[in-house]
C-alpha positions in Angstrom: -89.3 30.3 -15.1 -86.2 28.3 -17.2 -86.6 24.8 -16.9 -84.1 22.2 -17.5 -84.9 19.4 -19.2 -81.9 16.4 -19.6 -81.9 13.2 -18.5 -79.5 10.6 -17.0 -78.0 8.4 -20.2 -76.2 5.3 -18.4 -72.9 5.1 -20.1 -72.3 1.6 -22.3 -69.7 -1.1 -20.4 -66.4 0.2 -22.9 -67.5 3.9 -21.2 -67.9 3.1 -17.5 -64.3 1.2 -18.4 -62.8 4.1 -19.9 -64.3 6.1 -17.2 -62.2 4.1 -14.2 -59.4 4.2 -15.9 -58.8 8.0 -15.9 -60.4 7.4 -12.7 -57.3 5.9 -11.1 -54.5 7.1 -13.5 -56.2 9.9 -12.0 -55.3 9.1 -8.2 -52.2 7.8 -9.0 -50.6 11.2 -10.3 -52.2 13.3 -7.9 -50.6 10.5 -4.9 -47.5 10.6 -6.5 -47.8 14.5 -6.9 -47.7 13.9 -3.0 -45.2 12.7 -2.7 -41.5 13.6 -1.9 -38.8 13.3 -5.2 -36.3 11.2 -3.7 -32.9 11.7 -6.2 -29.9 9.4 -5.2 -26.5 12.3 -6.1 -25.0 9.4 -8.4 -22.4 12.5 -10.5 -21.8 11.8 -14.6 -19.6 13.7 -17.1 -18.9 13.9 -20.8 -17.6 12.1 -22.0 -16.2 9.7 -25.4 -14.2 6.7 -24.9 -12.1 4.7 -27.1 -10.9 0.8 -26.2 -8.4 -0.1 -28.1 -7.9 -4.3 -28.3 -5.5 -6.2 -30.8 -7.1 -9.6 -32.3 -5.6 -11.9 -28.7 -6.4 -9.5 -26.9 -2.5 -8.5 -26.4 -0.7 -5.5 -25.5 3.1 -5.6 -26.5 5.9 -4.4 -24.5 7.5 -1.4 -25.5 7.7 2.8 -25.9 4.0 3.8 -26.6 3.3 7.5 -28.3 -0.5 8.7 -29.6 -1.3 11.3 -31.2 -4.8 12.6 -30.6 -6.3 15.8 -32.6 -9.6 16.7 -30.3 -11.9 18.8 -32.5 -8.6 20.4 -33.4 -6.5 21.0 -30.6 -3.5 19.0 -30.4 -2.7 16.1 -27.7 0.1 13.8 -26.8 0.8 11.1 -24.9 3.8 8.8 -23.9 4.3 6.1 -21.6 5.9 2.7 -21.3 4.2 -0.4 -20.9 6.4 -3.1 -20.2 3.8 -6.4 -20.3 3.8 -6.8 -16.2 0.6 -5.6 -14.7 0.5 -4.7 -12.1 -0.2 -6.7 -8.2 -4.0 -8.0 -8.7 -3.9 -7.8 -13.0 -4.4 -4.6 -12.8 -2.7 -1.6 -15.4 -1.7 1.6 -15.6 -2.9 5.4 -16.2 -1.4 8.2 -17.6 -2.8 11.4 -17.8 -1.7 13.1 -20.7 -3.7 16.4 -20.4 -6.8 18.5 -18.1 -9.2 16.6 -20.6 -7.7 13.6 -22.1 -5.8 10.5 -20.2 -5.1 7.4 -21.0 -5.1 3.5 -19.5 -4.4 0.4 -19.6 -6.7 -2.3 -18.9 -6.8 -6.0 -18.3 -9.7 -7.5 -19.4 -12.1 -9.8 -16.3 -13.8 -12.7 -15.9 -16.9 -12.4 -13.7 -19.1 -14.6 -11.7 -23.1 -13.8 -11.3 -23.7 -16.2 -7.6 -27.6 -16.0 -6.9 -28.4 -17.2 -3.0 -31.9 -16.6 -2.7 -32.5 -13.3 -2.3 -29.1 -12.1 -3.1 -26.0 -11.7 -5.5 -22.7 -11.2 -5.9 -20.4 -11.2 -8.5 -16.9 -12.0 -8.4 -14.1 -11.3 -11.3 -10.1 -12.5 -12.0 -7.9 -10.9 -14.4 -7.2 -12.8 -17.3 -3.5 -13.1 -18.2 -2.4 -11.8 -21.2 -5.6 -10.7 -21.8 -5.5 -6.1 -21.8 -6.3 -2.9 -24.0 -6.0 0.4 -24.0 -8.4 2.9 -22.9 -8.1 6.8 -24.1 -11.0 8.8 -22.6 -12.0 12.2 -23.5 -14.0 14.5 -21.2 -16.3 16.9 -23.3 -18.4 15.6 -26.1 -15.7 16.4 -28.8 -17.6 16.8 -32.2 -14.2 14.9 -34.0 -11.1 12.6 -33.0 -8.2 12.0 -34.5 -5.9 9.0 -33.1 -2.4 8.2 -34.1 -0.7 5.5 -31.7 2.7 4.5 -32.3 5.1 1.2 -30.6 8.9 2.1 -30.2 8.5 4.7 -33.2 6.4 3.0 -35.4 3.1 3.8 -37.0 0.7 0.8 -34.9 -2.8 2.5 -36.5 -4.1 5.6 -37.5 -8.5 6.2 -36.3 -10.5 9.4 -36.9 -13.5 9.5 -35.2 -16.8 11.6 -34.9 -18.5 10.1 -32.4 -22.8 9.9 -31.4 -23.1 11.0 -28.0 -26.7 8.8 -26.0 -27.8 10.8 -22.9 -27.9 8.8 -19.8 -29.4 9.8 -16.2 -27.6 7.8 -13.8 -30.5 9.5 -11.3 -33.4 9.1 -13.3 -34.8 11.8 -15.7 -35.7 13.5 -13.5 -33.3 14.3 -10.9 -30.7 15.1 -13.1 -27.9 15.3 -14.6 -28.0 14.8 -17.7 -24.8 12.9 -19.3 -24.1 12.9 -22.9 -21.1 10.0 -24.0 -19.5 7.3 -26.4 -17.6 4.7 -26.7 -16.0 3.2 -29.7 -14.2 0.1 -30.5 -10.9 -0.1 -32.3 -9.2 -3.0 -33.3 -5.9 -2.6 -34.1 -3.1 -4.9 -36.1 
């Protein structure tokens, strides 16, 4: 005959709290595992953006030419800006290549209104305040940019992006997108 000599030891208050916490977490984890994961379908893409402004946020009229080197690949783009925004304050959009676009956008002043449980936002353009946006699809390691207006160099700069990963639908759902945006003030 085998005899077992065991006795029950009553746990102290700290041990009881720890057991209760672990049990509670296990219950939550089990319940979460039984619930279906619902994901939205918000898309995103890898990109590097450069937001180019001037000190007073104006964007002078003229013939603009951009010369970019994206990881050694040359891309050029040109557009005419008349300093006349589109109706409603919008700017312009110029496709430079399959992976590079340039836009002129008006700065907006937005106000938020709360009414009970609802929140709404209203935005209006700020006259004369504009920015040039350069968007590059993908994750280039180096981007060199020269901006010319009426043939004269307005600015040139090199960028080495530092990408951050984002998950617009939550990390469990994907996709994972990498991006960086830099500000550049021209004279």
